[in-house]
N, C-alpha and C positions, 0 to 999 in steps of 0.2 A: 503494498500499501504504498507508503510513507518512502521506505527504500527506493521504492521502482523511479519516486517521482524527482529525486534531487539532480537526475538528468537534465529535466525540462523543464526546471524550477526557473533557468534564468534565461530562458525564452523571452523574447522582448515584443512586445503586440509594435510592430515598426509601422501600421500604416493607421492612418489618423480614422477610418471609416471602414467599416468593412460590411459586405452587401451581404443578406443571408435571407433566402428565401422572401424575396421582394422587401424583405426591411433593410433598415440601414441601422448598425450597431456601431453606436459614437463611441468613441473613445475619450474621457473626458477626464482632463489633470483636476485632479481638484486641490493640491498642492504643487503649484510651481518651484520648490525648493528642490522637488525631485519629481521629475515628469516621469520616470522608467516606474518606480514603482506606486508613486500615489496617484494611483488613476485609477475609477472603473470603467465599467463598459454600461451603457445604457442604450436601452431600445424604447423610442418613445411610440405611442399608439398611432396607427393610421390615421385616425379620425382628427390627431394633435390636441384632441380633447381629452384630458388627465381625469380620470374621474378616481383613481387609484394607482398606488405606487406599490412594487412589490420586489423586495430588497433580499437578494439571494447574495448569503454568505459564505466565502470559501475561505479555505486555510491553505492546507500545501497541495492542494489542487488546484494547476494556474488556469488563468482564469479561460483564456482563449482555447486551453483543452476542457472546459466545464461546458462551454457554452454550445459545442457540436451535439454534448450526447445529451440534452435535453429539446424538446420542442415547448417549454415555459412561454416564453418569449414570442414562440409565433402565437400562438392563443393568444396571450394577453395584446398583441398586437394589434390583434383585431376587436376587440373586447373595450376598448378606453382604459387601459392599463397601462402605465409605465414599468417596464422589467429595468433592473439595476443590479448587475450581478460587483461585487468587491471582495476583496481577498483581505483576510488580516493577517498574510503571511505566516512566518510559521510559529503559530501558536494555538496551542491546546483549548486554552480556558480562558472565559471574559477577566484579563487581570484591566490594571488600569490603561495601559496602551494601547491593549485590543478595545475599550470603551470608548477611549479618545476617537481613536481614528475611525470607528463605526460614526460615533457623533460627527466627524467632521464631514464624513461622504453624507449624513441626512441633512445637516446644514445645508452644503452645497446642493441638494438636489432640490430641497426647499427653494434655493434661492435662484438657482437657474432653471428651474422646470416652473415655478410658480406652483408647487403642488400642495395639498393641503395637507399638512402634519397629522391631522386625525383621520387619514385616510390609507394608512400604508400597513404593509403585510411584512412581518420578516419570516424569512427563511433561512435554515444552517445544512449545509451539506457536510456531510463525513464529521470529521471532527469538530468544523464549526456548529454542529447542531445543538452540543449545549452552551455555545456562545450567544446562538440566538436566543434560546430560553431563557439564559440568565441575564442578557442586556432587556429583554419584554418584562422580565421582574422587576430589573431595576426600575423600567419607566412609572413603573407603578407604584416602587417603595419609595422613591425620591423623581418624581415628576417634574419638578422643576430644574434638574440636572442635564435632561436630555431633551433634543428639540423634536423628537417625537412621541406617539403614545401608538406603538403598533394594536393594530384592532384584531390580530389574530397571528399565531407565530406556528409554524411548521417546519418537523426536520426530515432530512431523509438520510438514512443509514449512520447515522451519529449517536454517539454516546452521549446519556442526559444526566452521567454521573460519574464526577470526577474520580470520586472514591471507588466505583464501580471498574471504571475504566485502569485505574494502580491493579484491583482484583485480577484484571482479564489478562495484564500484562503477565501478572504471574503463575495464573493457571496456562497461557500458551509458552511461559518460558520451562514450565514442569513437563509439559505436555514434548516439549522438543520433536515438534512430527513438519511443520510445515516451513521452510527457511525462508519464505516471505513472510508470515505472520511472525514467525521467530526473531527476524533483522526490526521487525516496526515495534514490535513488543519491548525489545531490548532498547530501542531509541525512544521510545516513551517514557519507560521508567526513570532511564537515566536522564531525562528530562525532566520530569515533575522532578526526581529527586533533587536537581540542582536547581530547580525555582521554589520549589514549596518545601523540601525535605521529604520524609515519609509521611504517611497518613497516620501511623503511631508515635509518631515523634510530636507534630505538627498539625493535629486532625482538626485547628481552628483555620487553618489556611486553605486546607481543602475545603472546609465548611463555607468558607468567605464566597469561593468561586463555583462553588458547585450548583446546579438550578434545583438537583434534587439529592437526596441521602436515602437511599432504599434501605440502609441499614437502621434509620434513623426512626421511629415510630412514632415520632411526635411530629406536630406539625411545621416544617421549613417553608424554604422560600417558595415550593411550588405555591404556597398560599395564594400568591401573587397572579396564581392563574386561573384560580379559581373561577372567575367570570368570564376568562376568554375564549373563543374558539381555539383548541390546540390539534394538532393531527401530527404523528410520528409514523413515517413511512419505514417498512423493512420487508427486504424478500426473506420471506420463511420457511424456503424449501428447506427443511432441514434435512432431508433423504439425501440431495444433494452435498450440501456440505458435510454429512457425514463420510460417505464416499469419496468425496475429493478432499477433504479436507482434514477429515477427522475428528469433524467440530459437532458437537452436541449443542442443544439451545445454550448453556450454560458459557458456551467458549463464544457468544453474539452479545450485541447490547439489549436482545429483545428482552430476558427477564427484569433489566431497570427500570427499560421504558413501559413495557404492558404494566408493572406496579406504579411507573408515574400515574397512566392513563386512569387504572384504576383509582388510586388514589383521588384524584380530581373528579370521578365518576361520582365516588362515597361523598366527596365534598358539596354534591348538587349541581357540577359542570355538565350540565348535557351537549354542550359541544365539544369534550375531549375524546376524541378519536383513536386508535390503534388500525393504521391501515395495511394491511398484509398485500403485498403488490399481486396483480390481476396476472402479471406475467412474469419471468424468470428477470432478473437483471442483465442487462446487455448491455455491453462497450458497442458503440457505432460499428464497429468493426465488424461488430457480431458475438466478438468474446464473450462467454458468460461471464458475471462476474458482479457477484449479489448485491455489493454496494452503489451500481450504477446509478447515477440520475434518473434515468429511463424505468426506474420500478415505476416513478409518478406518472398516475395519470393524468395528463395535462389538462384535458378539455372540462375532464371531474375538478379538477385544482383551482382552474379559475372559476368556474362558477361556483365553488366553494368561498371563492375569495369573494367575487360579486355579490354574494349573499352577506357574506360576513361585512363586506364596509355599503353593504344597503344601496348597492348600484342595480340600479333597475334595469333588465332585462326582458326585451319586447319579444324575443325568440324563445324564449326558455318561460315567460312568466304564466302563471296557472293559476287564473282568476279563483278566489272563492266563492263568487257570485254567481247569477248568470244571466247574461246578455245577449240576446238571439243576435245571429246574423240573417238578415231577408235575403233571399236570393237575387244576385246583382249587385250586393251595395258592397262597400270596401272597408277596411279595418286599417286602423293606426292606433298605437299604443306609445304614450311616453310618460315618463317621472312628473310630480308636483312635488317641487315648486318646478316652474317651467321654466328653460331657458330663456326664452323670449320674452316672459313676463317674471321678472325675479321679484315683483311688487305684491305678489299674490303670494301668502305668507301660508298656504295651506300645504300639505303635505300627504303625498299618498299617488294615485295614478291615476291617467286620465285615458280612456276609453274610448274610440271613436266610431262610429259609425256613419262613413259616407253614401248619401241614396246617389242611384247609378247616372241620373244626371248633375253631378253636383258641381262637376267642372267645365260643362258644355254651356253655352251663355245662349243658345237656342233652345235650350230645355224648358220646360217648367218647374224641372226638378234644381234648376242653379242655384247653388251656394246654399241647399236644401240638406241639413245633416243633422245626427244628433251624437252626443257626448255625455259620458257619464264619470264626474269625480267621483273615486273612491277614496275617501280621505281616514284620514289616522283619526281617531278620538273622536271626541264632539268638540270642534272648532266653532267658533261665532259665523251664524248664517244670518244675515238679515239686508233687506233692502239697500242701505248705503253699503254694505260691505261687498255685495253684489255688483251694483252700478260701478263700485272703484274697480273690483279685479277686472267686471267683463270690459270697462274702460282700458285697463292696461294689456289685458289678455288681446283684445281685437288690435290696438295701438301697436302693441309689439307684434302681430303677425304681419302687421299694416307696413311697418318700417321695413322690418325683413325685407319683405318683398318691394320693395321703393327701392331699395338699393340694389336688389340682384335682377329686376327690372329695369333699372335706370327710369322712372316714370320720374317724367318732368315736374316743375315745383305750383306750376300752373294747376295741374289737373288734379293735385293732392287736398283732400279734407280733411278736418277734425275728425276723431276719433269721440264718439259720445253714448255712452252706455245710461238708460234710463230703467231702472228696475222698480217695482213696485210690489208691497204683499198683496196678493188676492184670497178670494172664498179658498180655503183649504179644499181639495181633489180628495176622495177616496182614495185610502192606502199612504198617504200624506203627512209627512210630518206638521208640514208647511210647503206654501203653493206660493211661487211667483210667476211676475208675467213684466213685459216690456218691450223696449227695441234696443238696437245698436245702429247708431249711424257712424258708416264707416266708407272708405272705399275698395267697392269693388275692384281689386288690382288685378283680376283677370280680365278685364275689359280696358283699361279701366275709365270706371266712372263713381258718380256715389250712389251707394245704395244705402236701403234701413233695414235691418233682421229683423222680426218678431220672434219673441223668444217665450217659452214657455217654461219655467224650473220647477222642477220636484224636488222637495227636501224628504230624506227618509231615514230616520235613525234606527240602523239596520240594527246595529249591536252594540255592547259595550265600546269595543274597540274599532268600531266604522261608522262611519256617516256615509250617503249615496246623495250626490246631488244630480238631477240628470237634466239636462238642456236639449230642448226640441229649437232648432234655430230654421229659418227660411224667410225666404222675402216674400213667400206666400202667407194669403190671410187661414185664421183658425180651419175655414171650410173647406180648404181646399185636399184632396186626397194625398199628398204627401204628408199632409202635417197627421191625418188618422194612421198611416201606417205607424210614424213616429209615437204616437199617443199607444198602439199595441205593443212596441216594443217596449214602455215602460209599463203596460200593465202585465207585459208576459218577464218581467224584472224578477227574480229573486234573490233576497242577500245572501241564501247561503246556497 
């Protein structure tokens, strides 16, 4: 593992930008005092809209060798996630120098990419697994000392217990079977001894840097992970390990990692997971290697990251409510707050149904559509708020299209929504009606949209606001179709 890497640790990434799978992997210098070692690799998302950041930490394995071993950044690239690969160099645990290095990189990423520090997920590969865990714990224990607050952490084939890592070294040395592992164990034990002493002599030093201590049955540093999504990934093909390496389960990091997850679950963490690889670990050259990053199902991992960071995914969205799709109608979904109307302070999902003739200026269905705001909790809903929010909504929509369609100033008109409360209809908690005066940017010319708005307190967790929007009057056939959509709507 480590000994086989010494020959390639000195490889320098000579190019500024590497191209891979239609993405650009940026070589970023975060400290100009050493442009060889003080770099990280970054893959910005295709959309150029960074909704979250995944930071993958490695130690002995060089970045330019690690990146081809995973498609994590490929999947993240298509899902509005910035992926960062950073090496903490030859470090086995989260000492002060390692923590400072990660802090510097995190701050640099926030500044360079204008990333939200509350939208980070941290990952640790191989020996850096315990570093990623300990760093995450410390951001919860001493938040003022750290520029980010990771919302989740996962490790790939790494130790989670520095005491356990020492014990692993002693077991491998006693067995004296596999030369590669024997060399790794000797190197690790010597490094730990020089830097920390032995666990018997200085248990307090090991306790300070370890994210978890399986031998200690009292609550340790893992308490700072009790409310955080945590995943640990391992190739658990013990039959292969016994045959090829004479390794039992106890000659791996699995016992400590599984105990960590067990204790987190017992403490009430419903998002702590031990992930057994669905397929054997292999290097990119096809070589069987249990510790390969390929044991991570990249698509599943990215979807987990998006759920963790509360990033809306319209493709994989599974609503808990029922909103029909009439034949020939179109659908669109996006998150609330809405990017073109940040003044709207609600939080949830917008689910749209477009009539077949929505975009056809010659159709009686032109600009006729309905949309649901499926909102979290019980937000304020009244006529002034709806007037304000719909003005912001349609003004933002119009302004976006004025720019893209290059509509001249003389054709532009103010956007004004005027909503009032009306008699509450059956099954509504409240009902509102009104108009939106705006520019029809498809033509372009002024238009007035007639709105009927239904509010329903669906559950303690959700409020439904359903908008029927059309230039047509309430008696028109298209309005009756939208009425039917609402009558068929079910909260669950």
